[in-house]
N, C-alpha and C positions, 0 to 999 in steps of 0.2 A: 783460449779464457775459457770459465766456469759459467755455472748456470745462471748467477748471482747478478753474473754483468748485463745479465738480459733487461734486469731491472730499471739500470741504466739505460739501457737503450729504447727502452719501451718508455720509459718517463721523458725522456726525449720526444719519441715519437709521440704521443699521446698528447703532453703539452703544449707543442709544437702545432699540435689540426684543431686544438679547444684555441687557441692563440689565432686561427686565420677567424672563427669570428667575433674578432676583435678588430674594428673598423674604427680607429680613431685620427684619422687623418684631420677631421675636418677640427677637432678639438684640442690637438696641439698647441698650437700654437698659445690659445685663450691660456693653457694649462701654465706654460712656459711665462706668457707678460703677465699674469695673475688673476687668469679669471673671470670673475663678472666685472672687474674694476674697470679691464679695458676692451668691454663691448660683449665679449660669453653671452649668448642668453640665458637668463636663468632658469633652475630648475632640469628634469632630465626630459630627454627625449626618448623614443623607441630605440633607437642605436645606444646610447648610452646605459641604457640597461640592460641590452644584449650584452654591451662589454661587458659591463661589471660583472653579467651572471658569469660569463667568457673566463673571465680575469679571476674570479675568486674560486674558480675550479681550479684553473692552474696553480694558484695559490696553495690550495688544501694538497694539491697532490705532492708539488715541490719542499714545503713545509712538512707532509708526512713521512713522508722517505727521508727529510732530514731529521725529523725532531725522533722520530721511531728508532735510531741506528742507535747499536751497540756494538763498543770492540771495535770501529770504525775510524781507521786515522789513526797515524803513528803517534800523535799526541795525542790521544784520548784517555791514557791510563796516564800521563801526564797531568795530563789538566785533572782527572779524577783526585790524583795523590794532593795536586794543589788546592782542589776543592779543602780538604781534609785541615790542610797547612792554614788558612783562611780561617775557617771555623777552628781553630785551636788559637787565634788570634797570634801565629807565627809567621815570620816575613816570607813573602812572596815579591817576585816581580810585576806581578802584572799591577796595571792603573787602578787609582781607587774606587772609579766604579765599577769596573768588572766586582772588586774585592766585595764590595757593599751589595750588592745583587747576589751573588751566590753566599752573603752571610743572610742574608735575607729569605732567599728560599731556603738554607737549612733550618733557620728557624721555622718555616712552613712547613716543611716534609720532612724533618730530621735530619740529624749526623747524616753523613755518607752515605747520602739519598739523591745521585747525583744524573738520576733519568730527567729529573724533572728539570737541573739546572741546562743542560745539554740542548732539552724541546725550547724552555722559553729564549734561548740565543738561537736556534736553529729558525723560527715563529716570528723572531724579531727582526734575523739577518735577511730573510727570503719575502718578508713583507717589503723591506728600501725595496730590495732586487725588482719586484714586479712593480710596484709601486711606481720607482724610475720608470721602469720601459715603458707603464701607461701613460706616465705625463711628459715623456721626452721620444718616443721612441713613434716617428708616424709608420712605420711598418712593423707592428706589435710581434705579431710571428715572427718577422724576419728576424725583429731584433733578440729576442729568446731563442731562438735557434741559434745564434751565436754567443750569445752567453750559454748557453750549455753546451754546444760541440767545444766554444772556446773554453772551457773547463774551470770558470767562474764560481759556477753555480757548485760542480763538482769539488773543485777545493776546496768550497767552505765548509764541507763534513770536517775538513783539515784545520788545523790554526781559526780558533772558533773566534779570538777578539779580533784577529786581523781583518777576518771575512765580513765581521758587521761593521768595522771600520769604512771596508771598502766600499761594503752597498752603501753605508752613507753620502760616504763621499759623491758617488754616483748619483744620488737621490737630490744630492745640493746642487749637482750643476745646473741647473735648473733656476737655480738662482742666483748666480754668474750670470745669466745669458739675460736674466730679468735687470741688473744693474742692482738687486736687491742684496748687499754685501755685507748687511745686518745679519738678516738670516743666514744668510751662508755660512759667517764665522760662527753663530750661536748653533749649529749643525756641528760645524766640525770642530767646537769646542764637546759637542757634548759627543760625537764620537771619538775623539783624544782621550776620554773618560776610561775608554775601552782601551785602547793603542795609540800611542802619543804621535807614531810616525803618520799619522793620517794629517796633524798639522802642517805635514808641508806641501800641504795642496792648495794651502790659501795662497800663499806668493806665486806658486807654479797655474792655477788655474785664473786668478786673476789677471796674470800674465799675458796668458793666452785669451782672455775676456779682451784685453788691453789691444793686443795684437790682430786679432779677430775683428776688430771697429775701427782700424786704420787703416789708408793707405803706407805701405810702408817704404821709406827713403834710406837711403844709402845708409846714414848713422845707426838705423835699426840695425841692417847687417852686419856692422860692423861689430856692434854692441855683444851681437850673438857670437861672434867669429872670437871677440874677447872672453864672453865668459867660458865657452868651448875650448877654447886656450888654457883657462887655469881649470878645469878639469882634467884636463892633459897634464900640464905641470905643476900643480898645487894641491895633487892627491892627497900629501899627507896633511896640509892643513884642511881641506876635506874631512880627513879620519879621524882628527885630533874632534871636528867639532863632533860626529857622529857618536864616538867612542863617548864623550861627556854627558849623550844621554844615553846612551847604550854600551855599557863600561863592559861588561859579560858577552860583547858580541868581538872584542878583541881577538885574537887568533885561535877564536872557535871552528868549529867546522862549518857554520855561516860564513867567515873571513874565507874565503879560497883564491878571488880575484878570478874566477872561471866567465866566460864570456856567455851570454843565454842565446844564442848562434837560432833557435827559434824563432823567439821573440824579434830578433834582428827582420828574420823572414819575413814574419807579417807584419811588421810596421815598413817596414822596404815595399810590398805590396802592396800594402792600403795606399804607402807614397804614391806608387806607381799608377795607382787606380785613381788616386786623387786629379793626377796631372790627367788623366786622359780625359775625365769628367769636369775638369776644369774650367772651361767655359757654362757648360751648363746648368750646374750644380755646385759647385765650389765660389765661384765669382760672384761679388755680392750678396751672399748668403751668411748670414753670422751667425747661425747656427751650425754651419756646416762647418766654415773657418774654425769655427771654437774648436771644436773636435777635431780637425784637422790640424791646429798647432801642439794640442796635446797630441794628436801622434806622432809628431817630429817630435815632440821632447820627450816623447816613449824612446824615439829612435834611436838622440842624443845620448840618452840616459844611458840604454845597453851597451850602446855603441864606444862610450867614452866614461861611462861611471862602474867597471868592472871591481872597482878598489872598494865598494859600497858591498857592508855585510849583506845578504840577502836582498840582492839589486833587483833581481825578478820582481819582488812585493811592492819595493817602490818605484817600479816601473809600472806596474799595473794599475796602479792609480791614474797612470795618463793616457796608457793603452786602451784600460773597459771602454772608452769614448767609440772604443771603434766600433761598438754594437750599435750607437747610434751612428757614427760617420759612414758604414758600409752602406746600409741602406738609403741612406739620404742623396747621398753618390748616384746611386744606381735610379734612384725614383725620377733624376733630372736627366736621363739619359733622352732624349730625343726620337732617336729610329730603333723602334720594336725589336728589330731581329738580333741590332749589338748590345741591346739591354737584355734581352734574355741570356745573351749567350754570357755577358759578365754574369749574370746571376748565376746562373747555369755554373760557372768557375770557381764565384765566391764557393757557392752550394759544395761545392764537390772538392772544393782544399778544404773545408774546416771540415767533412765528413771525413779525410783522409787523418786528417789532424786528431778527429773524435777519435779513430779507429786506436791510433797509436797511443793516444793519450788514456784509453782502455786498458792496454796492456800494460803501460807503467805503472800503473794503480796497484799491482802487485809488487812493488820493489816494498824494499822493508823499509825506506825511509817516505814511503806514500803509505801504502795501504792503506786504499780505501775500494780497495776487492781482495778477501769476499767480503760482498755485504751481509751484514747481519742484523738483526731488529731481535727487539725485546718480546713481540709480540709472538714468531715464529722461534724465534732461538733461546 
């Protein structure tokens, strides 16, 4: 790895260290349930003020690195070409919300002035990531570590529209947990203006919420087995539905049918951790059970959905919940030594994954490294 990879490593270390100043364990329940309406104290106390200062510092660093990039990501110049086509009123396959924002930005800053457009989407995407961690992550620093080393943030330097939708989906999870389905659907519809694949999370998240709140019976397992069978034996029907919305994916480079073994192993590892922590952290805990079922749905998607073009992106809508599930599981372990052992194992595993992720960023179809920015380059 060359020198610019240190920027990503330092960003991860510094933001996680700053995240250690955030202690929002006493506030997450109120944020998820709806704040003052559910008994949270009005106004700010000293800890909330300290949390906000640290969180703003984290946000500024992450948004700054993302917003100042230039020529980073394999689709960077593709987006630049699309910006020009949008300004010319020509057809592009991107969604209407994205197109209008691009037109508006070019009216403000001039034709083919693409840097402010990338900066705007970076600022908004990072906001939803950080805000979601603040509102739902009982261990902010740990959740941030998983977001960074798991690649979700760094991959957002690529695929601008998709990762904005993913960040919105992560943020909207709190509305599902709260049972505020109207707000949840409105959030997702807003995200769909930039990447319509996010509409998938409406039935998926609501199904996970339903399963998390009930005691499973035999017919639930039977229904789940039947659905998995349809994924195996009814692939052609699902593909026709997918290609109705995304016709340009048919027989494209994304329609490869490959299994994502890394994501399968991540889901299996989290599933094993869930079983270990079942009695302490999962049983009777609606929030952790919701994230658990999303992880389970992600495992099914990766194992049985290889026929889906860009299956990794579909699965990300589900397994990004691991940034909340893993800290939630570990926090409930009663034996101190065992909890520390599990935490060390998770931290080490994601650190190793991050090293391989950095090495893969030089690939032609990724190109997240070397990192360049318009300030120094």
